[in-house]
C-alpha positions as CSV (number, residue, x, y, z in Angstrom):
1,X,-80.8,65.8,-41.1
2,X,-79.3,62.7,-39.6
3,X,-76.1,62.8,-37.6
4,X,-73.3,60.3,-38.3
5,X,-72.8,58.0,-35.3
6,X,-69.1,57.3,-34.2
7,X,-70.1,54.2,-32.2
8,X,-68.5,51.0,-33.4
9,X,-70.7,48.4,-35.1
10,X,-71.5,45.3,-33.2
11,X,-68.7,42.7,-33.6
12,X,-66.1,45.2,-34.9
13,X,-62.7,45.9,-33.2
14,X,-62.2,49.3,-31.7
15,X,-60.4,51.8,-33.9
16,X,-56.5,51.8,-33.4
17,X,-56.4,48.3,-31.9
18,X,-54.9,45.0,-33.2
19,X,-56.5,41.6,-32.4
20,X,-54.5,39.6,-29.9
21,X,-54.1,36.6,-32.1
22,X,-52.6,38.7,-34.9
23,X,-50.1,40.2,-32.5
24,X,-49.0,36.7,-31.3
25,X,-48.6,35.5,-34.9
26,X,-46.3,38.5,-35.6
27,X,-44.2,37.9,-32.5
28,X,-43.8,34.1,-33.0
29,X,-41.0,34.4,-35.6
30,X,-39.1,36.9,-33.5
31,X,-39.2,34.5,-30.5
32,X,-38.1,31.6,-32.6
33,X,-35.2,33.5,-34.1
34,X,-34.1,34.6,-30.6
35,X,-34.1,31.0,-29.3
36,X,-32.0,29.9,-32.3
37,X,-29.5,32.6,-31.7
38,X,-29.2,31.8,-28.0
39,X,-28.7,28.1,-28.8
40,X,-26.0,28.9,-31.4
41,X,-24.1,31.3,-29.1
42,X,-24.2,28.8,-26.1
43,X,-23.3,25.7,-28.0
44,X,-19.5,26.3,-28.3
45,X,-19.1,26.5,-24.5
46,X,-21.1,23.4,-23.9
47,X,-19.4,21.4,-26.7
48,X,-15.8,21.8,-25.5
49,X,-14.0,18.4,-25.4
50,X,-13.1,17.0,-22.0
51,X,-10.9,14.1,-20.8
52,X,-13.0,11.1,-19.8
53,X,-10.3,8.4,-19.1
54,X,-6.6,7.6,-19.3
55,X,-4.3,4.6,-19.3
56,X,-2.7,4.6,-16.8
57,X,-5.4,6.1,-14.7
58,X,-4.7,9.3,-12.8
59,X,-3.0,8.5,-9.4
60,X,-2.6,4.8,-10.2
61,X,0.3,2.7,-8.9
62,X,1.5,0.1,-11.5
63,X,3.4,-3.1,-10.9
64,X,5.2,-2.7,-14.2
65,X,6.2,0.3,-16.3
66,X,3.7,1.1,-19.1
67,X,4.7,1.0,-22.8
68,X,2.3,3.7,-23.8
69,X,0.1,6.6,-22.5
70,X,-3.5,6.8,-23.9
71,X,-6.0,9.5,-23.3
72,X,-9.7,9.3,-24.3
73,X,-11.9,12.4,-24.6
74,X,-15.6,13.2,-24.8
75,X,-15.3,14.3,-28.5
76,X,-13.2,13.8,-31.5
77,X,-9.6,15.2,-31.3
78,X,-7.0,16.0,-33.9
79,X,-3.4,14.8,-34.0
80,X,-2.0,18.1,-35.3
81,X,-1.3,20.4,-32.4
82,X,-1.7,17.7,-29.8
83,X,1.2,16.5,-27.6
84,X,1.8,14.4,-24.5
85,X,4.9,14.7,-22.3
86,X,6.0,12.4,-19.4
87,X,8.5,13.6,-16.7
88,X,9.9,11.8,-13.6
89,X,10.1,12.9,-10.0
90,X,13.3,14.9,-10.7
91,X,11.8,16.6,-13.7
92,X,13.8,14.5,-16.2
93,X,11.7,13.9,-19.4
94,X,11.0,10.3,-20.4
95,X,11.4,9.0,-24.0
96,X,8.1,9.6,-25.8
97,X,7.4,8.5,-29.4
98,X,5.1,10.0,-32.1
99,X,1.6,10.8,-31.1
100,X,-1.3,9.1,-32.9
101,X,-5.0,10.3,-32.8
102,X,-7.9,7.9,-33.6
103,X,-11.4,9.3,-33.2
104,X,-11.5,10.4,-29.5
105,X,-8.2,8.8,-28.3
106,X,-4.6,9.9,-28.5
107,X,-1.7,7.6,-27.7
108,X,2.1,8.0,-27.4
109,X,4.6,5.2,-26.8
110,X,7.0,5.6,-23.9
111,X,10.1,3.7,-22.9
112,X,12.8,3.7,-20.1
113,X,10.4,4.1,-17.2
114,X,11.6,2.6,-13.9
115,X,10.3,2.6,-10.4
116,X,9.1,6.0,-9.1
117,X,6.5,8.8,-9.7
118,X,5.7,10.3,-13.1
119,X,3.7,13.3,-14.3
120,X,1.8,13.3,-17.6
121,X,1.1,16.7,-19.2
122,X,-1.1,16.8,-22.3
123,X,-2.5,19.3,-24.8
124,X,-5.0,18.3,-27.5
125,X,-7.0,20.1,-30.2
126,X,-10.6,19.2,-30.5
127,X,-12.5,18.9,-33.8
128,X,-13.6,22.6,-33.7
129,X,-10.0,23.7,-33.3
130,X,-10.3,24.5,-29.6
131,X,-7.1,23.5,-27.6
132,X,-7.4,22.0,-24.0
133,X,-4.8,20.8,-21.7
134,X,-4.3,19.1,-18.3
135,X,-2.0,16.8,-16.3
136,X,-2.1,13.9,-13.9
137,X,0.4,11.7,-12.0
138,X,1.0,7.9,-11.8
139,X,3.5,5.7,-10.0
140,X,5.5,2.7,-11.0
141,X,6.3,0.3,-8.1
142,X,9.9,-0.5,-7.6
143,X,10.7,-4.2,-8.5
144,X,11.4,-6.5,-5.6
145,X,15.0,-7.9,-5.3
146,X,15.6,-11.3,-6.8
147,X,16.4,-14.1,-4.3
148,X,20.1,-15.1,-4.1
149,X,21.0,-18.7,-4.7
150,X,24.2,-18.8,-2.5
151,X,24.3,-18.3,1.2
152,X,26.1,-15.1,2.2
153,X,27.8,-17.1,5.1
154,X,29.4,-19.6,2.8
155,X,33.2,-19.4,3.1
156,X,35.9,-20.4,0.6
157,X,36.2,-23.9,2.1
158,X,32.5,-24.5,1.6
159,X,32.6,-23.2,-1.9
160,X,35.5,-25.7,-2.7
161,X,33.3,-28.6,-1.6
162,X,33.9,-28.9,2.1
163,X,31.0,-30.1,4.2
164,X,29.1,-27.6,6.2
165,X,27.8,-28.2,9.7
166,X,24.4,-29.6,9.8
167,X,21.6,-27.3,10.8
168,X,19.6,-27.9,14.0
169,X,16.6,-28.8,11.8
170,X,18.6,-31.4,9.9
171,X,20.0,-32.8,13.2
172,X,16.4,-33.1,14.5
173,X,15.2,-34.8,11.4
174,X,18.1,-37.2,10.5
175,X,20.0,-38.0,13.7
176,X,18.7,-39.4,17.0
177,X,18.6,-37.0,19.9
178,X,21.3,-37.9,22.5
179,X,19.9,-38.8,25.9
180,X,21.6,-38.0,29.2
181,X,21.3,-40.6,31.9
182,X,21.8,-39.7,35.6
183,X,23.1,-42.5,37.7
184,X,22.1,-42.5,41.3
185,X,24.9,-42.4,43.8
186,X,25.7,-45.8,45.4
187,X,24.4,-46.3,48.9
188,X,27.1,-46.7,51.6
189,X,28.3,-50.2,52.1
190,X,27.6,-52.2,55.3
191,X,31.3,-52.3,56.3
192,X,31.3,-48.5,56.3
193,X,28.2,-48.4,58.5
194,X,29.7,-50.9,60.9
195,X,32.9,-48.8,61.2
196,X,30.8,-45.7,62.1
197,X,28.9,-47.5,64.7
198,X,32.1,-48.9,66.3
199,X,33.5,-45.4,66.5
200,X,30.4,-44.1,68.2
201,X,30.4,-47.0,70.7
202,X,34.0,-46.5,71.6
203,X,33.5,-42.8,72.1
204,X,30.4,-43.5,74.3
205,X,32.3,-46.0,76.5
206,X,35.2,-43.7,76.9
207,X,32.9,-40.9,77.9
208,X,31.2,-43.2,80.5
209,X,34.6,-44.3,81.9
210,X,35.7,-40.7,82.3
211,X,32.5,-39.8,84.0
212,X,32.9,-42.8,86.4
213,X,36.5,-41.9,87.2
214,X,35.4,-38.3,87.9
215,X,32.7,-39.5,90.2
216,X,35.1,-41.7,92.1
217,X,37.6,-38.9,92.6
218,X,34.8,-36.7,93.8
219,X,33.6,-39.2,96.4
220,X,37.2,-39.8,97.7
221,X,37.7,-36.0,98.1
222,X,34.5,-35.7,100.2
223,X,35.5,-38.7,102.4
224,X,39.0,-37.2,103.1
225,X,37.5,-33.8,104.0
226,X,35.4,-35.4,106.7
C-alpha cells in the first residue's frame, strides 16, 4: 500500500494562506474609501470664508470721510443674513444704507462721518451657509481750520476805511531809512584860550609877588633880631 503524502506540491501555496498580492487588492478599496471620507469630513473646516481686505483698511487714518464700507472675502458670500454696522468713539451708530453682496464683496453706503475714530462690525454668511463675523477700527482726520481773510486786530476805524499804520516790512521796502548824523562839538575859540592863559599868568604873578613879600618880611625880622 502507498501512503498519501501531506507535503505541498512544488509551486503551490501553503494550506490556509492567501497570496500577498490578493490581500493588497482587497485592501485597496478600503484604503481609498477611508481617504475620501477623511477629505470630505475635513473640507468644511478648511473651506470656511475669511476676510481678505477692506476699504477703508483696518487701522487706517483717512483725510476725508468715506462714503461706503466694502469688505472682500476669500469665498463667495450671501447678502441675506449679512450686515455691517459703524459706530463712533462714543458708541453712537452712523447712518448705514442697504447692504449689497456681489461675488466675494459686500458693501454698505455710510453718511454723516466726521473727524474721529470709528469701529466697523460685520457678520456675513458664506455660500455654504456658515456665518462669520469680525470688527476693525479706522480714523477720519479732523479737517484743518480755514484761513480767515480779515485781520483780528482790525478795529472799527480800519473797517470803515481808515488807513492803518505801515508795517516794518513795508517801511523797509517803500520808504528810505532815516539816518542820524552826530555833529562833533565845536573846538574852543582862540579868544577863550587867550582868556584862560591870561588868568593863569595873573595868578602866577600874584603868587610870585606874595612869595617875594614874604621873603622880604622874613629877612627884616632876622635883621632886627640881631
